[in-house]
C-alpha beads as a LAMMPS data file, in Angstrom:
LAMMPS data file: protein, C-alpha beads

98 atoms
97 bonds

1 atom types
1 bond types

-500.0 500.0 xlo xhi
-500.0 500.0 ylo yhi
-500.0 500.0 zlo zhi

Masses

1 110.0

Atoms # bond

1 1 1 47.525 151.794 64.138
2 1 1 46.328 155.224 63.043
3 1 1 42.896 155.691 61.546
4 1 1 42.015 158.781 59.550
5 1 1 38.351 159.624 59.206
6 1 1 36.231 162.663 58.589
7 1 1 33.369 163.641 60.872
8 1 1 29.834 163.149 59.627
9 1 1 29.371 166.850 58.804
10 1 1 32.742 167.059 56.943
11 1 1 33.946 169.968 59.091
12 1 1 37.479 169.292 60.234
13 1 1 37.754 171.032 63.587
14 1 1 40.062 170.863 66.545
15 1 1 40.203 167.452 68.214
16 1 1 40.405 166.973 71.971
17 1 1 40.555 163.288 72.804
18 1 1 37.642 161.692 70.961
19 1 1 35.654 164.952 70.855
20 1 1 35.601 167.468 68.023
21 1 1 35.855 171.055 69.246
22 1 1 35.018 174.178 67.291
23 1 1 37.151 177.264 67.979
24 1 1 35.692 179.832 70.360
25 1 1 34.614 183.282 69.197
26 1 1 37.858 185.067 70.251
27 1 1 39.904 182.503 68.291
28 1 1 37.705 183.066 65.245
29 1 1 38.194 186.839 65.575
30 1 1 41.966 186.321 65.687
31 1 1 41.808 184.154 62.554
32 1 1 39.843 186.831 60.689
33 1 1 42.286 189.486 61.920
34 1 1 45.203 187.384 60.672
35 1 1 43.429 187.052 57.310
36 1 1 42.934 190.819 57.199
37 1 1 46.591 191.587 57.961
38 1 1 47.870 189.080 55.395
39 1 1 45.453 190.530 52.815
40 1 1 46.685 194.019 53.612
41 1 1 50.282 192.910 53.118
42 1 1 49.434 191.217 49.812
43 1 1 47.610 194.324 48.572
44 1 1 50.493 196.654 49.455
45 1 1 53.001 194.404 47.698
46 1 1 50.752 194.069 44.633
47 1 1 50.177 197.838 44.485
48 1 1 53.869 198.684 44.817
49 1 1 54.879 196.122 42.194
50 1 1 52.195 197.437 39.868
51 1 1 53.387 201.017 40.359
52 1 1 57.005 200.032 39.761
53 1 1 55.942 198.389 36.502
54 1 1 54.737 201.755 35.235
55 1 1 51.113 201.970 36.336
56 1 1 49.912 205.347 37.605
57 1 1 49.112 205.724 41.308
58 1 1 45.335 205.385 40.881
59 1 1 45.753 202.205 38.864
60 1 1 48.184 200.789 41.422
61 1 1 45.699 201.477 44.231
62 1 1 42.956 199.697 42.302
63 1 1 45.291 196.788 41.598
64 1 1 46.148 196.548 45.303
65 1 1 42.464 196.722 46.214
66 1 1 41.713 193.853 43.873
67 1 1 44.512 191.825 45.428
68 1 1 43.115 192.586 48.897
69 1 1 39.603 191.449 47.993
70 1 1 40.856 188.320 46.262
71 1 1 43.199 187.254 49.072
72 1 1 40.664 188.018 51.833
73 1 1 38.000 186.021 50.001
74 1 1 40.389 183.093 49.610
75 1 1 41.387 183.196 53.306
76 1 1 37.815 183.313 54.607
77 1 1 36.704 180.592 52.173
78 1 1 39.508 178.247 53.248
79 1 1 38.922 178.909 56.967
80 1 1 35.199 178.263 56.549
81 1 1 35.817 175.088 54.542
82 1 1 38.126 173.813 57.276
83 1 1 35.417 174.444 59.871
84 1 1 37.424 177.111 61.688
85 1 1 34.845 179.839 61.075
86 1 1 31.159 179.460 61.757
87 1 1 29.222 178.570 64.879
88 1 1 31.453 178.734 67.987
89 1 1 31.893 175.756 70.314
90 1 1 29.569 177.035 73.028
91 1 1 26.846 177.946 70.512
92 1 1 26.222 174.460 69.233
93 1 1 25.339 173.599 65.677
94 1 1 21.912 174.190 64.162
95 1 1 21.520 170.558 63.010
96 1 1 22.527 168.939 66.311
97 1 1 19.775 166.708 67.731
98 1 1 18.867 167.692 71.280

Bonds

1 1 1 2
2 1 2 3
3 1 3 4
4 1 4 5
5 1 5 6
6 1 6 7
7 1 7 8
8 1 8 9
9 1 9 10
10 1 10 11
11 1 11 12
12 1 12 13
13 1 13 14
14 1 14 15
15 1 15 16
16 1 16 17
17 1 17 18
18 1 18 19
19 1 19 20
20 1 20 21
21 1 21 22
22 1 22 23
23 1 23 24
24 1 24 25
25 1 25 26
26 1 26 27
27 1 27 28
28 1 28 29
29 1 29 30
30 1 30 31
31 1 31 32
32 1 32 33
33 1 33 34
34 1 34 35
35 1 35 36
36 1 36 37
37 1 37 38
38 1 38 39
39 1 39 40
40 1 40 41
41 1 41 42
42 1 42 43
43 1 43 44
44 1 44 45
45 1 45 46
46 1 46 47
47 1 47 48
48 1 48 49
49 1 49 50
50 1 50 51
51 1 51 52
52 1 52 53
53 1 53 54
54 1 54 55
55 1 55 56
56 1 56 57
57 1 57 58
58 1 58 59
59 1 59 60
60 1 60 61
61 1 61 62
62 1 62 63
63 1 63 64
64 1 64 65
65 1 65 66
66 1 66 67
67 1 67 68
68 1 68 69
69 1 69 70
70 1 70 71
71 1 71 72
72 1 72 73
73 1 73 74
74 1 74 75
75 1 75 76
76 1 76 77
77 1 77 78
78 1 78 79
79 1 79 80
80 1 80 81
81 1 81 82
82 1 82 83
83 1 83 84
84 1 84 85
85 1 85 86
86 1 86 87
87 1 87 88
88 1 88 89
89 1 89 90
90 1 90 91
91 1 91 92
92 1 92 93
93 1 93 94
94 1 94 95
95 1 95 96
96 1 96 97
97 1 97 98
């Protein structure tokens, strides 16, 4: 039988056995770098498509910049909501009782 349950603090993190593990700092840096690269790709595609639709170069750059900001914000928000960004595993959590 499989039981699905959320931890008390609602942060879904990596599970090792019965223990919840937060990603280490290098893993978090890699996740942010992956978000940055995907945002860069989305902004280039949005800018090129905008330029091909007839927008001048300056307008296409602004359009691509808006796509970058929007996609990066979405990526970081989702990663934070999933508990993959924040306090690393070795740092502990501020609300943990000692």
